[in-house]
RODREN-620405 format. One record per residue (C-alpha): x, y, z; residue in three letters. Coordinates in steps of 0.05 Angstrom, whole numbers, plus 5000, padded with zeros to 4 digits. Layout:
! residues N
- X Y Z ALA;
...
! end
This chain:
! residues 84
- 6210 4883 3655 MET;
- 6268 4820 3652 SER;
- 6337 4819 3683 TYR;
- 6394 4791 3654 LYS;
- 6464 4771 3688 LEU;
- 6538 4771 3641 THR;
- 6597 4764 3689 VAL;
- 6635 4821 3665 ILE;
- 6694 4816 3719 ALA;
- 6727 4751 3759 ILE;
- 6783 4762 3807 SER;
- 6848 4704 3799 ALA;
- 6874 4705 3879 HIS;
- 6903 4655 3917 ARG;
- 6861 4602 3970 GLN;
- 6864 4651 4032 GLY;
- 6882 4719 3998 VAL;
- 6822 4767 4006 ASN;
- 6785 4774 3927 PRO;
- 6782 4848 3922 ILE;
- 6847 4877 3964 PHE;
- 6886 4820 3981 GLY;
- 6954 4817 3958 GLU;
- 6957 4778 3882 GLY;
- 6886 4774 3870 ALA;
- 6893 4794 3788 THR;
- 6827 4822 3762 HIS;
- 6792 4806 3695 ILE;
- 6744 4852 3663 LYS;
- 6710 4852 3614 LEU;
- 6705 4934 3581 CYS;
- 6685 4965 3524 ASP;
- 6700 5038 3502 ASP;
- 6653 5034 3451 ALA;
- 6695 5006 3406 ALA;
- 6682 4938 3417 GLY;
- 6709 4882 3469 TYR;
- 6779 4889 3505 PHE;
- 6804 4847 3574 ILE;
- 6832 4886 3641 GLU;
- 6880 4858 3678 LEU;
- 6897 4895 3743 SER;
- 6918 4885 3823 GLN;
- 6907 4936 3879 SER;
- 6965 4910 3911 ASP;
- 7014 4964 3943 ASP;
- 7070 4936 3923 ASN;
- 7071 4943 3839 THR;
- 7078 5003 3797 GLU;
- 7016 5037 3768 ASN;
- 6993 5006 3697 GLY;
- 7047 4941 3712 THR;
- 7001 4856 3728 VAL;
- 7049 4811 3760 ARG;
- 7033 4739 3757 PHE;
- 7054 4674 3774 ASP;
- 7063 4633 3717 PRO;
- 7019 4583 3727 ALA;
- 6971 4630 3751 GLU;
- 6962 4637 3681 TRP;
- 6914 4587 3660 GLU;
- 6857 4619 3725 VAL;
- 6872 4680 3694 ILE;
- 6864 4649 3615 ASN;
- 6796 4608 3626 THR;
- 6773 4672 3663 ALA;
- 6784 4710 3593 VAL;
- 6744 4652 3563 LYS;
- 6690 4664 3617 THR;
- 6680 4733 3609 LEU;
- 6686 4727 3530 LEU;
- 6629 4675 3529 ASN;
- 6579 4718 3571 SER;
- 6586 4766 3529 ALA;
- 6516 4787 3490 PRO;
- 6503 4751 3428 VAL;
- 6496 4819 3392 GLU;
- 6574 4823 3402 ASP;
- 6620 4788 3343 LYS;
- 6665 4776 3391 TYR;
- 6607 4724 3438 ALA;
- 6635 4654 3438 GLY;
- 6701 4663 3410 ILE;
- 6728 4616 3459 VAL;
! end
C-alpha cells in the first residue's frame, strides 16, 4: 500500500499568532460535497459572527496564494486540478 500527501487546508495568520485558534487566523480549506471542489474560508475568533470572515486587505495576497496552492494540490483526475 502506498500513501500520497494532498494539502487540503492552510492557515493564514499574523506572525506570533496561533495558527489554529489565534485572533485573525483565517483557515482556507479545499472541500468537496460530491459536486466538485470549493474553497471554504473560516475563522475561530470569538469576535466574528457565525458565517462572517474578516481579514486585513494585506492578508488577501496570502489567502490568494493559499487558494492557488490548494487547487494545484487537488487530485489530477479532478477538472479543477492545476487551473491556477
